[in-house]
NUROSE-768503 format. One record per residue (C-alpha): residue number from 1; x, y, z. Coordinates in steps of 0.2 Angstrom, whole numbers. Example, Ala and Ser with C-alpha at 12.3 -4.5 7.8 and 13.67 -1.06 7.14 Angstrom:
2
- 1:62:-22:39
- 2:68:-5:36
***
This chain:
152
- 1:1:0:0
- 2:7:17:-5
- 3:8:29:9
- 4:-8:42:10
- 5:7:56:16
- 6:19:52:1
- 7:24:69:-4
- 8:31:81:10
- 9:25:99:4
- 10:32:112:17
- 11:37:113:35
- 12:27:128:43
- 13:37:140:55
- 14:29:153:65
- 15:40:169:67
- 16:38:187:73
- 17:47:195:59
- 18:48:185:43
- 19:59:197:34
- 20:72:196:48
- 21:71:178:49
- 22:74:176:30
- 23:88:187:33
- 24:96:177:46
- 25:92:160:37
- 26:101:169:21
- 27:117:171:30
- 28:116:153:34
- 29:115:148:15
- 30:97:145:14
- 31:88:155:1
- 32:84:164:-13
- 33:66:168:-2
- 34:51:174:-10
- 35:37:182:1
- 36:18:187:-3
- 37:4:191:10
- 38:-10:178:11
- 39:-28:180:19
- 40:-43:171:19
- 41:-61:178:23
- 42:-75:168:31
- 43:-82:162:15
- 44:-66:155:8
- 45:-65:144:25
- 46:-71:127:27
- 47:-68:131:46
- 48:-58:143:58
- 49:-58:161:59
- 50:-52:174:45
- 51:-33:178:45
- 52:-21:189:37
- 53:-3:182:35
- 54:14:186:27
- 55:21:169:19
- 56:40:170:15
- 57:47:154:8
- 58:62:145:2
- 59:66:129:-6
- 60:76:117:5
- 61:79:102:-3
- 62:70:97:-21
- 63:52:101:-19
- 64:52:103:1
- 65:51:121:6
- 66:53:129:22
- 67:38:143:25
- 68:39:156:38
- 69:22:161:42
- 70:21:180:51
- 71:3:183:57
- 72:-3:200:53
- 73:-18:199:64
- 74:-21:196:83
- 75:-35:182:81
- 76:-29:168:69
- 77:-22:151:76
- 78:-4:158:70
- 79:-6:173:81
- 80:-12:163:96
- 81:2:150:93
- 82:14:165:94
- 83:6:173:109
- 84:7:156:120
- 85:21:145:112
- 86:33:158:104
- 87:42:157:87
- 88:44:138:81
- 89:39:124:69
- 90:20:124:67
- 91:15:113:54
- 92:20:98:42
- 93:11:99:25
- 94:10:85:14
- 95:1:85:-5
- 96:-11:71:-7
- 97:-21:65:-21
- 98:-35:59:-9
- 99:-38:73:0
- 100:-56:69:5
- 101:-51:51:10
- 102:-37:59:21
- 103:-48:71:30
- 104:-62:58:33
- 105:-46:46:40
- 106:-42:59:51
- 107:-57:63:59
- 108:-62:46:61
- 109:-47:43:72
- 110:-53:58:82
- 111:-42:71:76
- 112:-48:89:75
- 113:-48:101:61
- 114:-42:118:67
- 115:-42:127:52
- 116:-46:123:32
- 117:-51:132:16
- 118:-48:134:-3
- 119:-34:142:-11
- 120:-36:143:-31
- 121:-49:130:-30
- 122:-38:117:-21
- 123:-42:112:-3
- 124:-31:113:12
- 125:-33:111:31
- 126:-24:108:48
- 127:-27:94:59
- 128:-21:92:78
- 129:-16:74:78
- 130:-15:63:93
- 131:-4:55:97
- 132:10:65:96
- 133:4:82:95
- 134:8:86:78
- 135:-1:99:68
- 136:-3:90:50
- 137:-8:99:34
- 138:-15:89:21
- 139:-15:100:4
- 140:-25:94:-12
- 141:-12:90:-27
- 142:-9:105:-35
- 143:-9:117:-21
- 144:11:116:-18
- 145:14:121:-36
- 146:1:136:-34
- 147:9:141:-16
- 148:28:138:-21
- 149:30:141:-40
- 150:45:132:-48
- 151:48:120:-32
- 152:44:103:-41
***
């Protein structure tokens, strides 16, 4: 059986200042870096509250991306993460061909979807998982290329 989480897309890290963090990581040889602001309104979300973020990213290895997430609001789960836990690794994202099946499986296992929406018609969401406490983001196939062009 082929793994349902077979394509690692990115590792998401919440930071206070994406530009300063990218500058520091550039001094260690990572980059080039790309930035864009990203928001979703209530009508674009499957679950969760509207948000506004600065996303800064660089390719780490092959298609795998390091995603720096700077909250530009005070209410999103990323802002709450920063407030309660400080800067650090937030989630691991996988591009999946069977998004609906993956979401159903995670829900049946008792994992909680904490945010989810669509981007360019492709679905994504975050699950708090148990055991392990890892936040997993299944992304519908094709979303990686929309979010992080020229990484495949």
